[in-house]
N, CA, C and O atoms as a Tinker XYZ file with bonds, in Angstrom:
   196  protein
     1  N      0.854000   -1.170000    0.000000    73     2
     2  CA     0.000000    0.000000    0.000000    64     1     3
     3  C      0.900000    1.233000    0.000000    63     2     4     5
     4  O      1.855000    1.326000    0.771000    81     3
     5  N      0.578000    2.156000   -0.865000    73     3     6
     6  CA     1.373000    3.383000   -0.921000    64     5     7
     7  C      1.066000    4.270000    0.281000    63     6     8     9
     8  O      0.031000    4.130000    0.934000    81     7
     9  N      1.981000    5.174000    0.551000    73     7    10
    10  CA     1.793000    6.113000    1.652000    64     9    11
    11  C      0.547000    6.968000    1.420000    63    10    12    13
    12  O     -0.205000    7.249000    2.353000    81    11
    13  N      0.339000    7.374000    0.181000    73    11    14
    14  CA    -0.828000    8.195000   -0.145000    64    13    15
    15  C     -2.127000    7.412000    0.071000    63    14    16    17
    16  O     -3.098000    7.953000    0.600000    81    15
    17  N     -2.143000    6.151000   -0.334000    73    15    18
    18  CA    -3.336000    5.315000   -0.156000    64    17    19
    19  C     -3.610000    5.081000    1.326000    63    18    20    21
    20  O     -4.761000    5.131000    1.760000    81    19
    21  N     -2.564000    4.828000    2.100000    73    19    22
    22  CA    -2.734000    4.619000    3.538000    64    21    23
    23  C     -3.259000    5.881000    4.200000    63    22    24    25
    24  O     -4.162000    5.817000    5.034000    81    23
    25  N     -2.702000    7.020000    3.837000    73    23    26
    26  CA    -3.161000    8.294000    4.401000    64    25    27
    27  C     -4.637000    8.519000    4.078000    63    26    28    29
    28  O     -5.400000    8.969000    4.932000    81    27
    29  N     -5.034000    8.209000    2.855000    73    27    30
    30  CA    -6.427000    8.372000    2.457000    64    29    31
    31  C     -7.329000    7.461000    3.290000    63    30    32    33
    32  O     -8.353000    7.906000    3.809000    81    31
    33  N     -6.951000    6.187000    3.418000    73    31    34
    34  CA    -7.745000    5.226000    4.181000    64    33    35
    35  C     -7.830000    5.608000    5.658000    63    34    36    37
    36  O     -8.847000    5.368000    6.310000    81    35
    37  N     -6.759000    6.203000    6.180000    73    35    38
    38  CA    -6.705000    6.587000    7.592000    64    37    39
    39  C     -7.266000    7.988000    7.833000    63    38    40    41
    40  O     -7.269000    8.477000    8.963000    81    39
    41  N     -7.735000    8.625000    6.770000    73    39    42
    42  CA    -8.304000    9.968000    6.858000    64    41    43
    43  C     -7.335000   10.982000    7.469000    63    42    44    45
    44  O     -7.676000   11.734000    8.382000    81    43
    45  N     -6.117000   10.971000    6.929000    73    43    46
    46  CA    -5.107000   11.949000    7.337000    64    45    47
    47  C     -4.329000   12.355000    6.093000    63    46    48    49
    48  O     -4.423000   11.697000    5.057000    81    47
    49  N     -3.572000   13.419000    6.191000    73    47    50
    50  CA    -2.804000   13.855000    5.029000    64    49    51
    51  C     -1.554000   12.990000    4.865000    63    50    52    53
    52  O     -1.017000   12.448000    5.831000    81    51
    53  N     -1.118000   12.880000    3.634000    73    51    54
    54  CA     0.113000   12.131000    3.356000    64    53    55
    55  C      1.299000   12.811000    4.037000    63    54    56    57
    56  O      2.239000   12.141000    4.464000    81    55
    57  N      1.257000   14.127000    4.138000    73    55    58
    58  CA     2.326000   14.872000    4.802000    64    57    59
    59  C      2.418000   14.496000    6.284000    63    58    60    61
    60  O      3.510000   14.272000    6.805000    81    59
    61  N      1.269000   14.428000    6.956000    73    59    62
    62  CA     1.247000   14.055000    8.371000    64    61    63
    63  C      1.762000   12.622000    8.546000    63    62    64    65
    64  O      2.551000   12.353000    9.451000    81    63
    65  N      1.323000   11.718000    7.692000    73    63    66
    66  CA     1.787000   10.331000    7.773000    64    65    67
    67  C      3.289000   10.252000    7.546000    63    66    68    69
    68  O      3.981000    9.504000    8.236000    81    67
    69  N      3.792000   11.008000    6.599000    73    67    70
    70  CA     5.226000   11.043000    6.328000    64    69    71
    71  C      6.005000   11.535000    7.552000    63    70    72    73
    72  O      7.073000   11.010000    7.865000    81    71
    73  N      5.471000   12.534000    8.233000    73    71    74
    74  CA     6.132000   13.057000    9.434000    64    73    75
    75  C      6.132000   12.015000   10.558000    63    74    76    77
    76  O      7.101000   11.911000   11.311000    81    75
    77  N      5.058000   11.255000   10.669000    73    75    78
    78  CA     5.007000   10.175000   11.669000    64    77    79
    79  C      6.073000    9.136000   11.339000    63    78    80    81
    80  O      6.853000    8.736000   12.203000    81    79
    81  N      6.097000    8.702000   10.077000    73    79    82
    82  CA     7.067000    7.690000    9.657000    64    81    83
    83  C      8.499000    8.173000    9.830000    63    82    84    85
    84  O      9.387000    7.381000   10.143000    81    83
    85  N      8.729000    9.464000    9.630000    73    83    86
    86  CA    10.069000   10.026000    9.750000    64    85    87
    87  C     10.472000   10.370000   11.175000    63    86    88    89
    88  O     11.587000   10.834000   11.411000    81    87
    89  N      9.570000   10.145000   12.128000    73    87    90
    90  CA     9.879000   10.432000   13.523000    64    89    91
    91  C      9.815000   11.902000   13.882000    63    90    92    93
    92  O     10.300000   12.306000   14.938000    81    91
    93  N      9.219000   12.710000   13.011000    73    91    94
    94  CA     9.128000   14.143000   13.273000    64    93    95
    95  C      7.869000   14.528000   14.030000    63    94    96    97
    96  O      7.795000   15.615000   14.602000    81    95
    97  N      6.866000   13.634000   14.038000    73    95    98
    98  CA     5.615000   13.868000   14.754000    64    97    99
    99  C      5.302000   12.647000   15.596000    63    98   100   101
   100  O      5.599000   11.518000   15.204000    81    99
   101  N      4.711000   12.874000   16.733000    73    99   102
   102  CA     4.205000   11.787000   17.558000    64   101   103
   103  C      2.708000   11.676000   17.326000    63   102   104   105
   104  O      1.970000   12.623000   17.599000    81   103
   105  N      2.251000   10.535000   16.828000    73   103   106
   106  CA     0.829000   10.409000   16.523000    64   105   107
   107  C     -0.015000   10.315000   17.788000    63   106   108   109
   108  O      0.418000    9.766000   18.801000    81   107
   109  N     -1.207000   10.850000   17.713000    73   107   110
   110  CA    -2.156000   10.723000   18.814000    64   109   111
   111  C     -2.692000    9.295000   18.820000    63   110   112   113
   112  O     -2.514000    8.548000   17.859000    81   111
   113  N     -3.340000    8.935000   19.898000    73   111   114
   114  CA    -3.963000    7.626000   19.979000    64   113   115
   115  C     -5.020000    7.482000   18.890000    63   114   116   117
   116  O     -5.175000    6.403000   18.317000    81   115
   117  N     -5.745000    8.554000   18.600000    73   115   118
   118  CA    -6.745000    8.533000   17.541000    64   117   119
   119  C     -6.096000    8.262000   16.182000    63   118   120   121
   120  O     -6.621000    7.480000   15.390000    81   119
   121  N     -4.965000    8.903000   15.913000    73   119   122
   122  CA    -4.263000    8.678000   14.649000    64   121   123
   123  C     -3.781000    7.234000   14.550000    63   122   124   125
   124  O     -3.867000    6.624000   13.484000    81   123
   125  N     -3.277000    6.689000   15.648000    73   123   126
   126  CA    -2.849000    5.290000   15.650000    64   125   127
   127  C     -4.027000    4.357000   15.413000    63   126   128   129
   128  O     -3.900000    3.354000   14.711000    81   127
   129  N     -5.154000    4.683000   15.990000    73   127   130
   130  CA    -6.356000    3.865000   15.788000    64   129   131
   131  C     -6.778000    3.897000   14.324000    63   130   132   133
   132  O     -7.107000    2.857000   13.753000    81   131
   133  N     -6.772000    5.071000   13.715000    73   131   134
   134  CA    -7.148000    5.178000   12.300000    64   133   135
   135  C     -6.182000    4.418000   11.413000    63   134   136   137
   136  O     -6.593000    3.788000   10.439000    81   135
   137  N     -4.888000    4.474000   11.748000    73   135   138
   138  CA    -3.901000    3.721000   10.971000    64   137   139
   139  C     -4.107000    2.220000   11.120000    63   138   140   141
   140  O     -4.028000    1.479000   10.139000    81   139
   141  N     -4.370000    1.771000   12.338000    73   139   142
   142  CA    -4.581000    0.338000   12.545000    64   141   143
   143  C     -5.817000   -0.140000   11.788000    63   142   144   145
   144  O     -5.811000   -1.235000   11.227000    81   143
   145  N     -6.863000    0.657000   11.767000    73   143   146
   146  CA    -8.070000    0.284000   11.010000    64   145   147
   147  C     -7.776000    0.249000    9.511000    63   146   148   149
   148  O     -8.208000   -0.668000    8.813000    81   147
   149  N     -7.046000    1.240000    9.021000    73   147   150
   150  CA    -6.714000    1.291000    7.599000    64   149   151
   151  C     -5.855000    0.098000    7.184000    63   150   152   153
   152  O     -5.967000   -0.402000    6.064000    81   151
   153  N     -5.007000   -0.345000    8.090000    73   151   154
   154  CA    -4.136000   -1.491000    7.804000    64   153   155
   155  C     -4.779000   -2.826000    8.166000    63   154   156   157
   156  O     -4.207000   -3.892000    7.937000    81   155
   157  N     -5.984000   -2.745000    8.737000    73   155   158
   158  CA    -6.734000   -3.927000    9.170000    64   157   159
   159  C     -5.938000   -4.751000   10.180000    63   158   160   161
   160  O     -5.824000   -5.973000   10.083000    81   159
   161  N     -5.390000   -4.017000   11.159000    73   159   162
   162  CA    -4.642000   -4.615000   12.258000    64   161   163
   163  C     -5.274000   -4.182000   13.567000    63   162   164   165
   164  O     -5.865000   -3.106000   13.657000    81   163
   165  N     -5.146000   -5.023000   14.579000    73   163   166
   166  CA    -5.506000   -4.578000   15.924000    64   165   167
   167  C     -4.490000   -3.516000   16.324000    63   166   168   169
   168  O     -3.335000   -3.567000   15.901000    81   167
   169  N     -4.914000   -2.564000   17.132000    73   167   170
   170  CA    -4.003000   -1.515000   17.582000    64   169   171
   171  C     -2.773000   -2.118000   18.268000    63   170   172   173
   172  O     -1.655000   -1.631000   18.100000    81   171
   173  N     -2.995000   -3.171000   19.032000    73   171   174
   174  CA    -1.891000   -3.854000   19.716000    64   173   175
   175  C     -0.851000   -4.357000   18.706000    63   174   176   177
   176  O      0.353000   -4.239000   18.932000    81   175
   177  N     -1.323000   -4.910000   17.609000    73   175   178
   178  CA    -0.415000   -5.410000   16.569000    64   177   179
   179  C      0.397000   -4.270000   15.951000    63   178   180   181
   180  O      1.590000   -4.420000   15.689000    81   179
   181  N     -0.254000   -3.142000   15.724000    73   179   182
   182  CA     0.427000   -1.993000   15.152000    64   181   183
   183  C      1.526000   -1.503000   16.092000    63   182   184   185
   184  O      2.621000   -1.155000   15.648000    81   183
   185  N      1.234000   -1.477000   17.376000    73   183   186
   186  CA     2.201000   -0.970000   18.342000    64   185   187
   187  C      3.377000   -1.920000   18.550000    63   186   188   189
   188  O      4.453000   -1.487000   18.961000    81   187
   189  N      3.188000   -3.193000   18.274000    73   187   190
   190  CA     4.282000   -4.164000   18.377000    64   189   191
   191  C      5.273000   -4.005000   17.236000    63   190   192   193
   192  O      6.454000   -4.322000   17.380000    81   191
   193  N      4.785000   -3.512000   16.095000    73   191   194
   194  CA     5.623000   -3.445000   14.880000    64   193   195
   195  C      6.713000   -2.412000   14.985000    63   194   196
   196  O      7.493000   -2.241000   14.049000    81   195
C-alpha cells in the first residue's frame, strides 16, 4: 500500500503520515487507531511493529 493510499484510508494527510514515519511527529492515539483500522490490524499489533 502506498503512503498516499494509507493516508487516504486513515483519513489523514500524506504529509502528516510522512512526518510520523520520519519520527518528526508523535501520533495521537486517535491517529494510531485510524492507521490500525486502515491497515486492518488490531491496535496492539500496530504498536508491536
